[in-house]
C-alpha angles and dihedrals in degrees: 000000000000118000116237122203121211138174117245110243111148149049097250092054090047091057092051092050093049090052091049092052088059096210090279112171096233088056090062098119094047091049091047095051093043095050093047094045089236089152087075094058098074099243093082134043133181131211123186135188128219138184108205105317095335123101110227106173146005132208127191115198109195119185120208121207086245091065093250116127128216109206117193115193136187131174145067119315096259092051093043090053092049092049093048091052088066097055136066107246096193116115091009142122114214119206117197137149113262115244111142090301102124088112089072090066104044090129095052116114092215135017121185133178127229137176126236104216126192135195107202095189106036112205131148146149124277114239122190089211089071113087136172108251109236124193093268088066094058096110092053090046092049093048091052105041097038085073088070105109121223096018135110088249089077092067102036120112125225094263090056090054090050090052092046091058089048096060102024132069105233125171126200134199113219127204116191089341095308124112108247105165139012137195132178132220093234098193143316122231117182100310097337125096134187126221110208144164094037110179138161129197104263090230091057103045126127092033097105097252095129092051091051091047095050091043090055090048090052089052091048092053099034089124087074122078106223136033119196133188139166122225136179109261089227094055097096098169092053093047090051092049093049092046089053087057093054101268118140131193110262101174144348112239137186123239104200116191121204104186102314098106089220120141131197 
């Protein structure tokens, strides 16, 4: 049966797509945007594929103010290929679960692999060295995270960092008054939350600061039921640290770069 691609526009379609996504952890951002109707705001749009009356795939196209697109994709290979044929892949990063689907991305300059990891009983240890980064800390935050190669942080100006701390929830781990590590509360959906943008000063790595920071975040949000994060498959030290905190690998995903230069 031929696959048909449609744009998501209404509540009834939304319910069908949420059921199709099955509350899988690596579909967090699609579930979040669907449930909050973010696809009606202009910065996000959803396409879905169907064969007859059955949903077979979903694609979230999220536009950043920088012009870079995050494309989140879920479905069988035929449906994924049909959905991708309806979007512009340039200046985008595509996130999709890995299942013998590398052939869909033969034209991609770079393909990386990352793990979606989940902690199903978040619990950690409070550490007074972890602090919420308020706007007055924006220069310290900028100095630290602008060292992160191949990210948008490299090109942001100071005012953008100030604004970022105004609308984001960013935690920092301080050592002798200096900011050593940072992590962001990416989003909360129902009783799930995502930890994102984890970074440590290169001069202070391998000292356990990230593990202490994430542990304190887990303690802070222990009222929620699930913690999720994404990590480069090749980042062995980070995977070990997260595993020590109770995270397990849920899925292996592809990070497909079309001209952004970004890496997981």
